[in-house]
C-alpha positions as CSV (number, residue, x, y, z in Angstrom):
1,A,-34.0,-26.0,-6.2
2,F,-37.3,-27.4,-6.5
3,P,-39.0,-29.1,-3.6
4,T,-38.0,-32.6,-3.1
5,V,-41.8,-33.7,-3.8
6,T,-41.9,-32.8,-7.2
7,L,-38.7,-34.5,-8.1
8,L,-39.9,-38.1,-6.7
9,I,-41.1,-39.5,-9.3
10,A,-38.4,-38.2,-12.1
11,I,-35.7,-39.6,-9.1
12,Y,-37.2,-43.1,-9.2
13,F,-37.3,-43.5,-12.8
14,V,-33.3,-42.3,-13.1
15,L,-32.3,-44.7,-10.1
16,R,-34.2,-47.8,-11.3
17,W,-31.9,-47.0,-14.9
18,I,-29.0,-46.4,-12.9
19,S,-30.0,-50.2,-11.5
20,K,-29.5,-51.6,-14.7
21,I,-25.9,-50.8,-15.1
22,P,-23.7,-53.8,-14.1
23,I,-21.2,-52.7,-11.7
24,L,-22.3,-48.9,-11.1
25,G,-26.3,-49.9,-10.3
26,N,-25.5,-52.7,-8.0
27,G,-22.7,-54.4,-6.4
28,L,-20.3,-52.0,-4.7
29,P,-19.3,-52.4,-1.6
30,I,-20.7,-50.6,1.6
31,I,-22.8,-48.1,-0.6
32,G,-24.1,-51.3,-2.7
33,G,-24.2,-48.8,-5.7
34,F,-26.3,-45.9,-6.8
35,G,-29.2,-47.1,-8.0
36,Y,-33.0,-48.1,-6.6
37,N,-32.9,-49.4,-3.2
38,T,-28.9,-48.8,-2.2
39,L,-27.2,-46.4,0.4
40,G,-25.4,-44.6,-3.1
41,G,-28.5,-43.9,-4.9
42,V,-29.8,-42.1,-1.9
43,I,-26.5,-40.4,-1.5
44,M,-26.4,-39.3,-4.8
45,V,-29.8,-37.5,-5.2
46,Q,-29.2,-36.0,-1.5
47,L,-25.8,-34.4,-2.8
48,A,-27.8,-33.1,-6.1
49,L,-30.6,-31.2,-4.1
50,Q,-28.4,-29.9,-1.7
51,L,-26.0,-28.8,-4.3
52,P,-27.8,-25.4,-5.4
53,L,-28.1,-24.1,-2.0
54,G,-24.3,-24.5,-1.5
55,V,-23.6,-22.9,-4.8
56,W,-25.4,-20.0,-3.8
57,L,-24.3,-19.7,-0.2
58,M,-20.4,-19.9,-1.0
59,K,-21.0,-17.5,-4.1
60,G,-22.3,-15.0,-1.1
61,F,-19.1,-15.4,0.6
62,F,-16.6,-15.7,-2.3
63,D,-18.5,-12.2,-3.4
64,N,-17.3,-10.6,0.0
65,V,-13.6,-11.1,-0.9
66,S,-11.9,-8.0,-2.5
67,W,-10.0,-8.5,-5.5
68,D,-7.6,-6.2,-4.7
69,M,-6.9,-8.0,-1.4
70,Q,-5.9,-11.4,-3.7
71,R,-3.8,-9.0,-6.3
72,A,-2.0,-7.3,-3.5
73,A,-0.9,-10.6,-1.9
74,L,0.0,-11.4,-5.6
75,I,2.2,-8.3,-6.4
76,D,3.6,-8.9,-2.5
77,G,5.0,-12.3,-4.0
78,C,2.5,-14.7,-2.6
79,G,1.8,-17.9,-4.4
80,H,-1.7,-18.8,-5.7
81,F,-2.0,-21.3,-3.0
82,R,-0.6,-18.9,-0.1
83,V,-3.1,-16.5,-1.3
84,W,-6.0,-19.3,-1.2
85,W,-5.0,-20.4,2.5
86,H,-4.4,-16.9,3.9
87,I,-6.4,-14.4,2.3
88,L,-9.4,-16.3,0.8
89,M,-9.8,-19.4,3.4
90,P,-10.1,-16.8,6.5
91,A,-12.9,-14.9,4.6
92,I,-15.2,-17.8,3.7
93,R,-14.7,-19.7,6.4
94,P,-17.6,-19.0,8.0
95,G,-20.0,-19.6,5.0
96,I,-17.8,-23.2,5.1
97,A,-18.9,-24.1,8.5
98,A,-22.7,-22.4,7.2
99,L,-22.7,-24.8,4.7
100,S,-21.5,-27.4,6.3
101,I,-24.3,-27.4,9.6
102,F,-26.9,-27.0,6.8
103,S,-26.2,-29.9,5.0
104,F,-25.4,-32.2,7.7
105,I,-28.5,-31.0,9.3
106,S,-30.7,-32.1,6.1
107,G,-28.6,-35.0,5.6
108,W,-28.8,-36.7,9.0
109,G,-32.2,-35.4,9.3
110,A,-33.5,-36.7,6.0
111,F,-36.3,-38.9,5.8
112,L,-38.5,-38.6,2.3
113,I,-36.0,-39.5,-0.1
114,P,-34.6,-42.5,2.0
115,Y,-38.2,-44.0,3.2
116,T,-39.0,-43.4,-1.0
117,F,-35.9,-45.4,-2.1
118,I,-34.3,-47.1,-0.1
119,V,-37.2,-50.3,0.6
120,D,-34.6,-53.0,2.5
121,Q,-34.5,-52.5,6.2
122,K,-30.7,-53.5,6.4
123,H,-30.1,-50.3,4.2
124,S,-32.1,-47.8,6.1
125,V,-30.9,-44.6,7.7
126,L,-31.6,-43.5,11.4
127,A,-34.8,-41.4,10.6
128,T,-36.3,-44.2,8.4
129,Y,-35.6,-46.5,11.0
130,I,-37.4,-44.1,14.1
131,R,-40.3,-44.8,11.8
132,G,-40.1,-48.0,11.3
133,M,-40.7,-48.5,15.1
134,L,-43.8,-47.1,15.3
135,N,-46.2,-49.3,14.0
136,D,-49.8,-49.2,13.6
137,T,-50.8,-52.3,15.3
138,A,-47.8,-53.3,17.7
139,P,-47.8,-51.2,21.1
140,V,-45.0,-48.3,20.6
141,N,-42.0,-48.5,23.3
142,Y,-41.4,-45.4,23.2
143,S,-38.4,-45.4,26.0
144,A,-36.6,-46.7,22.8
145,I,-37.7,-43.9,20.6
146,A,-36.7,-41.6,22.5
147,A,-33.3,-43.1,23.1
148,V,-32.5,-43.5,19.2
149,G,-34.2,-40.1,18.8
150,L,-31.2,-38.7,21.3
151,F,-28.9,-40.7,19.3
152,Q,-29.6,-39.0,16.1
153,L,-29.7,-35.7,17.7
154,L,-26.1,-35.9,19.4
155,P,-24.0,-35.7,16.3
156,V,-25.7,-32.3,15.3
157,M,-25.2,-30.8,18.4
158,I,-21.7,-32.0,18.3
159,F,-20.8,-30.8,15.2
160,F,-22.2,-27.1,16.2
161,I,-20.4,-27.1,19.5
162,F,-17.5,-27.7,17.2
163,T,-18.7,-25.1,14.5
164,Q,-20.6,-22.4,16.6
165,E,-17.2,-20.1,16.7
166,Y,-17.0,-19.7,13.0
167,L,-20.9,-19.2,12.9
168,M,-20.7,-16.6,15.2
169,S,-18.1,-14.7,13.0
170,I,-20.0,-14.4,9.6
171,F,-21.3,-10.6,10.3
172,S,-17.9,-9.9,12.3
173,G,-16.5,-8.2,8.7
174,G,-13.3,-6.4,8.4
175,S,-9.4,-7.2,7.7
176,K,-6.8,-6.6,9.5
177,G,-4.2,-3.5,8.1
178,G,-6.4,-3.0,5.5
179,T,-7.8,0.4,4.0
């Protein structure tokens, strides 16, 4: 729940400490580990910073599901998994869509955490790559920056197109056959 800027120094020391752990800190395939200057470390920090929003947002959607509907389904003979799948999931699906869009957009466009904790250019994410294309001394190729910026925008637009149906049903409410 803190702003990211206030936690940068503490996160730096934690990631440096994790880097010293033999296998966990460095040396994992693909993500490199969970320490400083690794993609896994940035992923872990982004997850930890997104978790409070996710818990708070989903708690609101779970609070809107009536316990009476769940109890009635259990009394009628539904199992716990079927109650989860047929009663809870349709009610919280808009919340899952909203949370996934918020998390995807903030993770996809993240700049401060990757720019601070990944110093190698080979592990950079797209936002820091665009920043690397802007040099202070060399002429800037704006057409290449626009192309990379469009590449950064397309997944967000595609993700939104597939989840907008669920976002529009957030405030529809109601249930079939209930009183």
